[in-house]
C-alpha angles and dihedrals in degrees: 000000000000120000091207133023119203117199111197126196117246089238091060100068093147091053090049091052092046092053094047088052096046097045099034094119098035134083094254117116120216118200129185108225109251099189115118103190147339111318098197118089121242116251091251095066099061116137121229119264109270098194115092093207139004112285097219095049108088133146107242096175092112093046092053093048 
């Protein structure tokens, strides 16, 4: 298991190569970032609520009797 993990940006190829050379015999793990864009959705793409009522709100009067 690696003691340290370096995540290097795709745009920093020289930095990635340098780190892989420097830490080639160590326990550090160097990863090239694979993300391509923002993962979070924008506020405009929210889907409408599918539930008709709140799940946790239930009348338990009959259960208690």
